[in-house]
TIZA-814011 format. One record per residue (C-alpha): y, x, z; residue in three letters; residue number from 1. Coordinates in steps of 0.1 Angstrom, whole numbers. Each point is the difference from the previous one (the first is absolute). Layout:
N
<rec><v>Y</v><u>X</u><w>Z</w><code>ALA</code><pos>NUM</pos></rec>
...
END
This chain:
118
<rec><v>-71</v><u>-151</u><w>112</w><code>GLN</code><pos>1</pos></rec>
<rec><v>22</v><u>29</u><w>-10</w><code>VAL</code><pos>2</pos></rec>
<rec><v>0</v><u>8</u><w>-39</w><code>GLN</code><pos>3</pos></rec>
<rec><v>14</v><u>23</u><w>-22</w><code>LEU</code><pos>4</pos></rec>
<rec><v>10</v><u>-11</u><w>-36</w><code>VAL</code><pos>5</pos></rec>
<rec><v>7</v><u>25</u><w>-25</w><code>GLU</code><pos>6</pos></rec>
<rec><v>16</v><u>-8</u><w>-33</w><code>SER</code><pos>7</pos></rec>
<rec><v>20</v><u>17</u><w>-29</w><code>GLY</code><pos>8</pos></rec>
<rec><v>-29</v><u>22</u><w>-14</w><code>GLY</code><pos>9</pos></rec>
<rec><v>-5</v><u>-1</u><w>-38</w><code>GLY</code><pos>10</pos></rec>
<rec><v>-1</v><u>21</u><w>-34</w><code>LEU</code><pos>11</pos></rec>
<rec><v>24</v><u>24</u><w>-7</w><code>VAL</code><pos>12</pos></rec>
<rec><v>4</v><u>26</u><w>-25</w><code>GLN</code><pos>13</pos></rec>
<rec><v>9</v><u>38</u><w>16</w><code>ALA</code><pos>14</pos></rec>
<rec><v>35</v><u>5</u><w>11</w><code>GLY</code><pos>15</pos></rec>
<rec><v>4</v><u>-38</u><w>12</w><code>GLY</code><pos>16</pos></rec>
<rec><v>3</v><u>-15</u><w>33</w><code>SER</code><pos>17</pos></rec>
<rec><v>-13</v><u>-26</u><w>18</w><code>LEU</code><pos>18</pos></rec>
<rec><v>9</v><u>-14</u><w>36</w><code>ARG</code><pos>19</pos></rec>
<rec><v>-25</v><u>-12</u><w>18</w><code>LEU</code><pos>20</pos></rec>
<rec><v>3</v><u>-25</u><w>31</w><code>SER</code><pos>21</pos></rec>
<rec><v>-26</v><u>-3</u><w>31</w><code>CYS</code><pos>22</pos></rec>
<rec><v>8</v><u>-34</u><w>21</w><code>ALA</code><pos>23</pos></rec>
<rec><v>-13</v><u>-1</u><w>33</w><code>GLY</code><pos>24</pos></rec>
<rec><v>-8</v><u>-38</u><w>15</w><code>SER</code><pos>25</pos></rec>
<rec><v>-17</v><u>-12</u><w>33</w><code>GLY</code><pos>26</pos></rec>
<rec><v>19</v><u>26</u><w>17</w><code>ILE</code><pos>27</pos></rec>
<rec><v>12</v><u>-6</u><w>37</w><code>ILE</code><pos>28</pos></rec>
<rec><v>1</v><u>32</u><w>17</w><code>SER</code><pos>29</pos></rec>
<rec><v>18</v><u>37</u><w>-7</w><code>ARG</code><pos>30</pos></rec>
<rec><v>-4</v><u>16</u><w>-34</w><code>VAL</code><pos>31</pos></rec>
<rec><v>1</v><u>37</u><w>1</w><code>ASN</code><pos>32</pos></rec>
<rec><v>-8</v><u>26</u><w>-25</w><code>ASP</code><pos>33</pos></rec>
<rec><v>-6</v><u>-11</u><w>-37</w><code>MET</code><pos>34</pos></rec>
<rec><v>-15</v><u>15</u><w>-32</w><code>ALA</code><pos>35</pos></rec>
<rec><v>-8</v><u>-6</u><w>-31</w><code>TRP</code><pos>36</pos></rec>
<rec><v>-37</v><u>23</u><w>-13</w><code>TYR</code><pos>37</pos></rec>
<rec><v>-13</v><u>3</u><w>-33</w><code>ARG</code><pos>38</pos></rec>
<rec><v>-34</v><u>3</u><w>-13</w><code>GLN</code><pos>39</pos></rec>
<rec><v>-11</v><u>10</u><w>-32</w><code>ALA</code><pos>40</pos></rec>
<rec><v>-38</v><u>-8</u><w>-16</w><code>PRO</code><pos>41</pos></rec>
<rec><v>-23</v><u>26</u><w>16</w><code>GLY</code><pos>42</pos></rec>
<rec><v>27</v><u>15</u><w>19</w><code>LYS</code><pos>43</pos></rec>
<rec><v>8</v><u>-3</u><w>39</w><code>GLN</code><pos>44</pos></rec>
<rec><v>27</v><u>-23</u><w>17</w><code>ARG</code><pos>45</pos></rec>
<rec><v>34</v><u>23</u><w>2</w><code>GLU</code><pos>46</pos></rec>
<rec><v>26</v><u>-6</u><w>17</w><code>LEU</code><pos>47</pos></rec>
<rec><v>31</v><u>-8</u><w>-22</w><code>VAL</code><pos>48</pos></rec>
<rec><v>32</v><u>-3</u><w>27</w><code>VAL</code><pos>49</pos></rec>
<rec><v>6</v><u>-13</u><w>35</w><code>GLY</code><pos>50</pos></rec>
<rec><v>23</v><u>-17</u><w>18</w><code>ILE</code><pos>51</pos></rec>
<rec><v>9</v><u>-5</u><w>33</w><code>THR</code><pos>52</pos></rec>
<rec><v>18</v><u>-31</u><w>15</w><code>SER</code><pos>53</pos></rec>
<rec><v>32</v><u>25</u><w>4</w><code>GLY</code><pos>54</pos></rec>
<rec><v>-3</v><u>10</u><w>-36</w><code>GLY</code><pos>55</pos></rec>
<rec><v>-12</v><u>31</u><w>-1</w><code>SER</code><pos>56</pos></rec>
<rec><v>-22</v><u>11</u><w>-27</w><code>THR</code><pos>57</pos></rec>
<rec><v>-26</v><u>26</u><w>-10</w><code>ASN</code><pos>58</pos></rec>
<rec><v>-6</v><u>3</u><w>-38</w><code>TYR</code><pos>59</pos></rec>
<rec><v>-34</v><u>13</u><w>-18</w><code>ALA</code><pos>60</pos></rec>
<rec><v>17</v><u>28</u><w>-22</w><code>ASP</code><pos>61</pos></rec>
<rec><v>-19</v><u>-13</u><w>-32</w><code>SER</code><pos>62</pos></rec>
<rec><v>27</v><u>-27</u><w>2</w><code>VAL</code><pos>63</pos></rec>
<rec><v>30</v><u>16</u><w>19</w><code>LYS</code><pos>64</pos></rec>
<rec><v>32</v><u>-9</u><w>-24</w><code>GLY</code><pos>65</pos></rec>
<rec><v>-14</v><u>-26</u><w>-15</w><code>ARG</code><pos>66</pos></rec>
<rec><v>-11</v><u>-26</u><w>23</w><code>PHE</code><pos>67</pos></rec>
<rec><v>19</v><u>-17</u><w>28</w><code>THR</code><pos>68</pos></rec>
<rec><v>-13</v><u>-20</u><w>29</w><code>ILE</code><pos>69</pos></rec>
<rec><v>20</v><u>-23</u><w>15</w><code>SER</code><pos>70</pos></rec>
<rec><v>-9</v><u>-25</u><w>31</w><code>ARG</code><pos>71</pos></rec>
<rec><v>19</v><u>-38</u><w>5</w><code>ASP</code><pos>72</pos></rec>
<rec><v>-11</v><u>-2</u><w>38</w><code>ASN</code><pos>73</pos></rec>
<rec><v>17</v><u>-36</u><w>5</w><code>ALA</code><pos>74</pos></rec>
<rec><v>-29</v><u>-14</u><w>-30</w><code>LYS</code><pos>75</pos></rec>
<rec><v>-27</v><u>28</u><w>9</w><code>ASN</code><pos>76</pos></rec>
<rec><v>2</v><u>9</u><w>-30</w><code>THR</code><pos>77</pos></rec>
<rec><v>-5</v><u>36</u><w>-18</w><code>VAL</code><pos>78</pos></rec>
<rec><v>11</v><u>13</u><w>-36</w><code>TYR</code><pos>79</pos></rec>
<rec><v>-12</v><u>26</u><w>-22</w><code>LEU</code><pos>80</pos></rec>
<rec><v>23</v><u>7</u><w>-29</w><code>GLN</code><pos>81</pos></rec>
<rec><v>-15</v><u>27</u><w>-27</w><code>MET</code><pos>82</pos></rec>
<rec><v>15</v><u>17</u><w>-24</w><code>GLY</code><pos>83</pos></rec>
<rec><v>-6</v><u>27</u><w>-28</w><code>SER</code><pos>84</pos></rec>
<rec><v>-35</v><u>-14</u><w>4</w><code>LEU</code><pos>85</pos></rec>
<rec><v>-28</v><u>22</u><w>-13</w><code>LYS</code><pos>86</pos></rec>
<rec><v>-38</v><u>-7</u><w>-8</w><code>PRO</code><pos>87</pos></rec>
<rec><v>-10</v><u>18</u><w>27</w><code>GLU</code><pos>88</pos></rec>
<rec><v>15</v><u>-25</u><w>21</w><code>ASP</code><pos>89</pos></rec>
<rec><v>-22</v><u>-28</u><w>-13</w><code>THR</code><pos>90</pos></rec>
<rec><v>-20</v><u>-13</u><w>30</w><code>ALA</code><pos>91</pos></rec>
<rec><v>-2</v><u>-32</u><w>22</w><code>VAL</code><pos>92</pos></rec>
<rec><v>30</v><u>0</u><w>21</w><code>TYR</code><pos>93</pos></rec>
<rec><v>-9</v><u>-18</u><w>40</w><code>LEU</code><pos>94</pos></rec>
<rec><v>23</v><u>0</u><w>25</w><code>CYS</code><pos>95</pos></rec>
<rec><v>-7</v><u>4</u><w>38</w><code>ASN</code><pos>96</pos></rec>
<rec><v>20</v><u>-8</u><w>32</w><code>ALA</code><pos>97</pos></rec>
<rec><v>-6</v><u>5</u><w>39</w><code>VAL</code><pos>98</pos></rec>
<rec><v>7</v><u>-28</u><w>22</w><code>ILE</code><pos>99</pos></rec>
<rec><v>5</v><u>-5</u><w>30</w><code>GLY</code><pos>100</pos></rec>
<rec><v>19</v><u>9</u><w>34</w><code>TRP</code><pos>101</pos></rec>
<rec><v>-25</v><u>16</u><w>21</w><code>VAL</code><pos>102</pos></rec>
<rec><v>-34</v><u>-6</u><w>-14</w><code>ASP</code><pos>103</pos></rec>
<rec><v>7</v><u>11</u><w>-39</w><code>LYS</code><pos>104</pos></rec>
<rec><v>-21</v><u>-9</u><w>-29</w><code>TYR</code><pos>105</pos></rec>
<rec><v>-2</v><u>7</u><w>-37</w><code>VAL</code><pos>106</pos></rec>
<rec><v>0</v><u>-22</u><w>-29</w><code>TYR</code><pos>107</pos></rec>
<rec><v>-2</v><u>1</u><w>-38</w><code>TRP</code><pos>108</pos></rec>
<rec><v>6</v><u>-18</u><w>-29</w><code>GLY</code><pos>109</pos></rec>
<rec><v>-28</v><u>-7</u><w>-29</w><code>GLN</code><pos>110</pos></rec>
<rec><v>22</v><u>20</u><w>-23</w><code>GLY</code><pos>111</pos></rec>
<rec><v>20</v><u>-3</u><w>-32</w><code>THR</code><pos>112</pos></rec>
<rec><v>-10</v><u>21</u><w>-35</w><code>GLN</code><pos>113</pos></rec>
<rec><v>21</v><u>27</u><w>-12</w><code>VAL</code><pos>114</pos></rec>
<rec><v>-9</v><u>10</u><w>-35</w><code>THR</code><pos>115</pos></rec>
<rec><v>25</v><u>25</u><w>-17</w><code>VAL</code><pos>116</pos></rec>
<rec><v>-9</v><u>10</u><w>-37</w><code>SER</code><pos>117</pos></rec>
<rec><v>9</v><u>32</u><w>-17</w><code>SER</code><pos>118</pos></rec>
END
C-alpha cells in the first residue's frame, strides 16, 4: 500500500525557515511528478511547487526565491526548504506524487501544519 508521510511542520516566526519532508513507502512502481500543495483555512488548495522525475521545477509566484524543492529518487522522498517565511504561508502543507508506468495514480499525504507568527 502506497503511503506518503509528511514531516517537519511547526510554528515559526516570520522570517524564519522550515524544512518539510515527504517520504513515500510501499512504492514498487515509477514515481513521476511530485509536488507540494498547501491549504489555508477557508481557502482552496493551491500548488506551491512541483518537480518532475528529471528535476524540472515549477514554483508558484508567491514562493519563488524563498522556497526550494528537491527530491531523492532513491528514497522516494521530496523535500521543501522554506525560507523568509511570512504569516500568509500559514497552511497545511500536503505532498503529492504521481506513480505508475502506463497507468498513473495520484497519491496524497495527510499534511503537516505550518504556522508562521508575525
